[in-house]
N, C-alpha and C positions, 0 to 999 in steps of 0.2 A: 152378128156374125157367128158368135159362139152358139147361139140358138140354132142357126141354120146348120152348122156342122153337127150338132148334137141330134137334130131332127132327122137326119138322114136315116137313122136306124129305126124309124117308126112309120107305120102305115097311115096313121091319122094324127091330126093336131091334138085331139083329145088324149090319145095314148102318150104322146110326147109330153104334154103338160102334166098328165098324171104322174109320170116318172119324175119330172122336175120338181113336183110338189114334195117329194121325199127329201129334198135338200133345202137348206136354208139359203136360197139364192135371191138376189135382187135383180130385176130387169131394169136396165137404164138405157135411155136413148143416147146415141153418140152426139156430142156437141161439135160445133164448128171448130172450137179450140182443139178437141181431140183429133178430129179429122185432119186439121192442119199439121199437128205434131206428127201424125202418122205419115203424111205426105213428105215431110222433111226427112224423116228417118228412112222412108222408102227411097227417096232421091239419093241419099248417102249410100244406101245398099246397092242401087243400080250403078252409081259412079264407081263403086268398089268392085264391079264386075258381077254383081248378083244377077241371077236369071230372071226372066219375066214370068216364071211359073206362078202358080196360084198362091203367092205368099203375101199379096197385098192385104188380105184379111188379117194375117198375123200382125202387120203393122197397124192396122186399124184397132185391133185389140190392144196392142201396146200403147198406142196413142190415147186410147180411151182410159186405160188404167193410169197412165201418166197424168192426164188432165184431171182425173178424179183423186189422184194421189192415194191410190189403193194398191195393195199387194196383188201380184199376178201369179196364178198357179200355171206352170208350164213344164213341158218336157223338153223344150227347146231353149234352155236358159242361155246358151252362148249367143244366140241371135239377139235376144232381148237385152243381155248385158252389153252387147256391142252398140246397139242402136237406141237403147233406152236406159242409159246408165243410172238415171235417177230412180228407176223402179225398184221396189223391194220385190224380190222373186221368191216364190215358194216352188222348189223343184225337187224331184226325187234325187236320191244320192247318185252322183255321177252324171247328172244332166247338165 
């Protein structure tokens, strides 16, 4: 999901991959455990009145980080704190 969001800014796969190579990133497939955790958090979000807008990807990202027990870099810390309290978040000041 993160790759897809990042790739929007590039004309070709090669251009996108070349840009990503500049960072120390790891590509990881999402597990069923991560997808299930995302679904549970998304269900809580919808029950709390959350919209059906394109936020499911955020929950998949949160579920993935939770399942791998890795920190998550985000500008939307409040949503992740609410639905993934177990996550260590790295967020800009005020996020």
